[in-house]
Backbone as CSV, one residue per row, in Angstrom:
resi,resn,N_x,N_y,N_z,CA_x,CA_y,CA_z,C_x,C_y,C_z
1,UNK,0.818,-1.195,0.053,-0.026,-0.013,-0.045,0.847,1.286,-0.089
2,UNK,0.601,2.180,-0.868,1.480,3.332,-0.983,1.018,4.365,-0.055
3,UNK,1.916,5.113,0.543,1.643,6.336,1.350,1.634,7.551,0.577
4,UNK,0.445,8.169,0.771,0.229,9.370,0.068,0.701,10.571,0.869
5,UNK,1.490,11.442,0.310,1.981,12.708,1.289,0.766,13.563,1.579
6,UNK,0.955,14.183,2.818,-0.108,15.144,3.237,-0.089,16.351,2.335
7,UNK,-1.249,17.070,2.341,-1.493,18.297,1.503,-0.442,19.338,2.001
8,UNK,-0.111,19.388,3.404,0.610,20.356,3.776,2.116,20.206,3.379
9,UNK,2.528,19.058,3.180,3.882,18.777,2.696,3.963,19.017,1.186
10,UNK,2.948,18.833,0.469,3.013,19.047,-1.039,2.801,20.515,-1.282
11,UNK,1.932,21.192,-0.800,1.698,22.583,-0.936,0.708,22.807,-2.023
12,UNK,0.109,24.008,-2.066,-1.028,24.356,-2.998,-0.664,24.360,-4.413
13,UNK,0.607,24.866,-4.768,0.984,24.797,-6.199,1.064,23.490,-6.829
14,UNK,1.505,22.592,-5.995,1.628,21.205,-6.497,0.281,20.564,-6.921
15,UNK,-0.834,21.076,-6.139,-2.153,20.459,-6.330,-2.645,21.107,-7.636
16,UNK,-2.405,22.463,-7.919,-2.777,23.074,-9.105,-2.022,22.494,-10.268
17,UNK,-0.822,22.029,-10.062,-0.049,21.459,-11.183,-0.657,20.012,-11.432
18,UNK,-1.006,19.187,-10.545,-1.675,17.942,-10.737,-2.996,18.055,-11.544
19,UNK,-3.780,19.136,-11.134,-5.006,19.367,-11.786,-4.890,19.805,-13.264
20,UNK,-3.736,20.589,-13.468,-3.517,20.977,-14.887,-3.121,19.755,-15.770
21,UNK,-2.353,18.853,-15.018,-1.997,17.576,-15.773,-3.166,16.720,-16.154
22,UNK,-4.087,16.679,-15.140,-5.261,15.822,-15.466,-6.126,16.452,-16.552
23,UNK,-6.219,17.842,-16.529,-6.994,18.500,-17.668,-6.371,18.231,-18.961
24,UNK,-5.009,18.251,-19.007,-4.151,17.934,-20.284,-4.350,16.616,-20.695
25,UNK,-4.512,15.608,-19.836,-4.721,14.183,-20.251,-6.082,14.059,-20.777
26,UNK,-7.130,14.779,-20.247,-8.462,14.746,-20.737,-8.544,15.277,-22.122
27,UNK,-7.993,16.430,-22.355,-7.862,16.976,-23.679,-7.208,16.144,-24.670
28,UNK,-6.057,15.471,-24.238,-5.226,14.531,-24.939,-6.052,13.332,-25.373
29,UNK,-6.791,12.884,-24.441,-7.755,11.725,-24.801,-8.815,12.062,-25.657
30,UNK,-9.416,13.304,-25.549,-10.514,13.756,-26.502,-9.964,13.833,-27.900
31,UNK,-8.682,14.425,-28.059,-8.044,14.511,-29.417,-7.894,13.094,-29.967
32,UNK,-7.443,12.228,-29.103,-7.164,10.848,-29.646,-8.517,10.205,-30.084
33,UNK,-9.556,10.389,-29.402,-10.900,9.904,-29.703,-11.392,10.590,-31.048
34,UNK,-11.260,11.817,-31.146,-11.533,12.483,-32.511,-10.815,12.055,-33.650
35,UNK,-9.457,11.603,-33.488,-8.643,11.135,-34.594,-9.262,9.720,-34.958
36,UNK,-9.577,8.941,-33.941,-10.231,7.671,-34.221,-11.497,7.748,-35.069
37,UNK,-12.405,8.700,-34.595,-13.639,8.853,-35.272,-13.447,9.301,-36.752
38,UNK,-12.530,10.241,-36.860,-12.288,10.720,-38.266,-11.750,9.592,-39.227
39,UNK,-10.969,8.813,-38.662,-10.362,7.656,-39.500,-11.463,6.584,-39.798
40,UNK,-12.352,6.344,-38.797,-13.432,5.406,-39.065,-14.424,6.046,-40.070
41,UNK,-14.679,7.407,-39.876,-15.622,8.045,-40.844,-15.166,8.088,-42.162
42,UNK,-13.842,8.135,-42.384,-13.389,8.117,-43.764,-13.762,6.961,-44.497
43,UNK,-13.656,5.853,-43.881,-13.950,4.599,-44.497,-15.404,4.030,-44.261
44,UNK,-16.275,4.789,-43.763,-17.647,4.441,-43.259,-18.418,3.796,-44.525
45,UNK,-18.318,4.281,-45.655,-19.192,3.735,-46.813,-18.697,2.343,-47.051
46,UNK,-17.316,2.204,-46.992,-16.704,0.807,-47.338,-17.186,-0.080,-46.274
47,UNK,-17.233,0.248,-45.092,-17.681,-0.595,-43.908,-19.142,-0.960,-44.096
48,UNK,-19.892,-0.083,-44.546,-21.344,-0.308,-44.749,-21.588,-1.325,-45.819
49,UNK,-20.809,-1.119,-46.942,-20.987,-2.074,-48.098,-20.531,-3.399,-47.754
50,UNK,-19.323,-3.571,-46.986,-18.918,-4.885,-46.606,-19.886,-5.558,-45.641
51,UNK,-20.444,-4.883,-44.682,-21.340,-5.494,-43.826,-22.684,-6.000,-44.485
52,UNK,-23.121,-5.089,-45.443,-24.359,-5.376,-46.228,-24.150,-6.666,-47.034
53,UNK,-22.989,-6.714,-47.694,-22.639,-7.811,-48.426,-22.480,-9.138,-47.592
54,UNK,-21.929,-9.003,-46.356,-21.853,-10.096,-45.424,-23.207,-10.514,-45.107
55,UNK,-24.223,-9.657,-44.939,-25.566,-9.920,-44.538,-26.197,-10.719,-45.695
56,UNK,-25.955,-10.350,-46.992,-26.574,-10.919,-48.035,-25.992,-12.374,-48.266
57,UNK,-24.701,-12.636,-47.966,-24.077,-13.955,-47.850,-24.732,-14.828,-46.826
58,UNK,-25.020,-14.299,-45.630,-25.549,-14.961,-44.670,-27.136,-15.331,-45.093
59,UNK,-27.740,-14.386,-45.672,-29.096,-14.629,-46.195,-29.047,-15.840,-47.109
60,UNK,-28.247,-15.766,-48.013,-28.113,-16.944,-48.987,-27.799,-18.337,-48.350
61,UNK,-26.883,-18.129,-47.429,-26.625,-19.405,-46.670,-27.801,-19.900,-45.801
62,UNK,-28.537,-18.992,-45.219,-29.668,-19.407,-44.457,-30.756,-19.974,-45.311
63,UNK,-30.854,-19.542,-46.499,-31.835,-20.217,-47.485,-31.324,-21.487,-47.706
64,UNK,-30.015,-21.774,-48.035,-29.572,-23.034,-48.371,-29.640,-24.082,-47.173
65,UNK,-29.695,-23.586,-46.064,-29.849,-24.502,-44.812,-31.235,-24.601,-44.273
66,UNK,-32.199,-24.179,-45.080,-33.621,-24.217,-44.765,-34.004,-23.424,-43.468
67,UNK,-33.361,-22.350,-43.323,-33.687,-21.383,-42.208,-34.358,-20.151,-42.772
68,UNK,-35.480,-20.154,-43.144,-36.202,-19.142,-43.839,-36.319,-17.834,-43.110
69,UNK,-36.659,-18.011,-41.714,-36.912,-16.886,-41.009,-35.469,-15.940,-40.888
70,UNK,-34.362,-16.674,-40.675,-33.205,-15.922,-40.539,-32.629,-15.335,-41.929
71,UNK,-33.088,-16.048,-42.992,-32.779,-15.509,-44.264,-33.602,-14.253,-44.590
72,UNK,-34.790,-14.207,-44.259,-35.592,-13.077,-44.313,-35.055,-11.913,-43.534
73,UNK,-34.682,-12.227,-42.319,-34.206,-11.203,-41.422,-32.835,-10.669,-41.985
74,UNK,-31.979,-11.387,-42.363,-30.638,-10.971,-42.911,-30.884,-10.183,-44.237
75,UNK,-31.805,-10.596,-45.111,-32.140,-9.799,-46.416,-32.733,-8.492,-46.016
76,UNK,-33.437,-8.413,-45.029,-34.230,-7.015,-44.608,-33.082,-6.067,-44.085
77,UNK,-32.116,-6.728,-43.243,-30.966,-5.980,-42.729,-30.146,-5.413,-43.835
78,UNK,-29.864,-6.315,-44.695,-28.950,-5.794,-45.901,-29.628,-4.860,-46.785
79,UNK,-30.904,-5.075,-47.033,-31.664,-3.934,-47.723,-31.692,-2.598,-47.063
80,UNK,-31.790,-2.718,-45.686,-31.602,-1.346,-44.856,-30.278,-0.778,-44.931
81,UNK,-29.189,-1.656,-45.016,-27.925,-1.066,-45.179,-27.749,-0.325,-46.566
82,UNK,-28.244,-1.006,-47.547,-28.148,-0.384,-48.952,-28.794,0.863,-49.002
83,UNK,-30.060,0.884,-48.383,-30.835,2.225,-48.481,-30.216,3.226,-47.771
84,UNK,-29.607,2.914,-46.548,-28.798,3.917,-45.746,-27.661,4.401,-46.515
85,UNK,-26.872,3.454,-47.327,-25.824,3.877,-48.113,-26.283,4.882,-49.176
86,UNK,-27.289,4.660,-49.883,-27.918,5.524,-50.996,-28.274,6.848,-50.373
87,UNK,-28.843,6.793,-49.163,-29.237,8.128,-48.552,-28.012,8.884,-48.110
88,UNK,-27.054,8.258,-47.611,-25.845,8.934,-47.359,-25.192,9.596,-48.542
89,UNK,-25.194,8.894,-49.620,-24.521,9.400,-50.904,-25.192,10.530,-51.391
90,UNK,-26.636,10.476,-51.243,-27.468,11.530,-51.827,-27.297,12.930,-50.932
91,UNK,-27.216,12.647,-49.635,-26.943,13.773,-48.666,-25.626,14.490,-48.984
92,UNK,-24.608,13.699,-49.373,-23.247,14.136,-49.530,-23.278,15.004,-50.848
93,UNK,-24.112,14.591,-51.832,-24.191,15.333,-53.051,-25.108,16.652,-52.924
94,UNK,-26.022,16.692,-51.881,-26.888,17.819,-51.764,-26.172,18.872,-50.839
95,UNK,-25.329,18.361,-49.935,-24.770,19.319,-48.923,-23.184,19.165,-48.998
96,UNK,-22.536,19.550,-50.108,-21.108,19.438,-50.090,-20.455,20.363,-49.112
97,UNK,-19.299,20.043,-48.623,-18.727,20.992,-47.722,-17.812,21.926,-48.439
98,UNK,-18.171,23.169,-48.354,-17.426,24.316,-49.097,-16.835,25.069,-48.155
99,UNK,-15.394,25.137,-48.248,-14.708,26.080,-47.352,-14.163,27.218,-48.138
100,UNK,-14.773,28.309,-48.118,-14.396,29.427,-48.853,-14.539,30.697,-48.079
101,UNK,-13.891,31.739,-48.423,-13.895,32.920,-47.765,-15.077,33.917,-48.338
102,UNK,-15.656,34.600,-47.330,-16.688,35.574,-47.791,-16.124,36.810,-48.411
103,UNK,-14.889,36.836,-48.287,-14.207,38.113,-48.800,-14.389,38.249,-50.399
104,UNK,-14.604,37.087,-51.088,-14.836,37.139,-52.587,-16.086,37.738,-52.853
105,UNK,-17.033,37.975,-51.973,-18.304,38.538,-52.336,-18.118,39.948,-52.584
106,UNK,-17.199,40.555,-52.110,-16.989,42.057,-52.331,-16.848,42.375,-53.807
107,UNK,-16.175,41.402,-54.547,-16.141,41.783,-55.991,-17.384,41.727,-56.830
108,UNK,-18.359,41.045,-56.225,-19.524,40.743,-56.908,-20.702,41.838,-56.609
109,UNK,-20.349,42.695,-55.629,-21.494,43.688,-55.286,-21.357,44.785,-56.474
110,UNK,-22.517,44.994,-56.965,-22.619,46.051,-58.028,-22.353,47.344,-57.454
111,UNK,-21.609,48.131,-58.346,-21.316,49.503,-58.090,-22.610,50.387,-58.223
112,UNK,-22.819,51.299,-57.340,-23.950,52.434,-57.444,-23.510,53.282,-58.421
113,UNK,-24.483,53.670,-59.372,-24.003,54.673,-60.307,-23.428,55.937,-59.699
114,UNK,-22.366,56.369,-60.291,-21.714,57.615,-59.751,-22.228,58.874,-60.688
115,UNK,-22.800,59.826,-59.779,-23.365,60.982,-60.441,-22.336,61.973,-60.731
116,UNK,-22.446,62.664,-61.870,-21.407,63.694,-62.234,-21.999,65.056,-62.101
């Protein structure tokens, strides 16, 4: 069992330092989690296609083994995956991410007629 030092021996500045370290580790963990989410999100359509194909193969296997109920269930799930993939592709076409500056709009503002 480890002996923890008393607060009087450590001092107040050390406690603030430990709190700062724990906040840094929380932020570091959040950044690591976001990196994983971005990597998975990049290959998300490929993951959905492979899972839907696997479900279709399972449905075919269930039909061959005379398990009609599981074949219907797997085919409905595969159909749902393909519908989700099509909807995701349509949404990506409808709302593309455009990163541009609003400063380009200044050139398009029509000039008011100058009176002489």
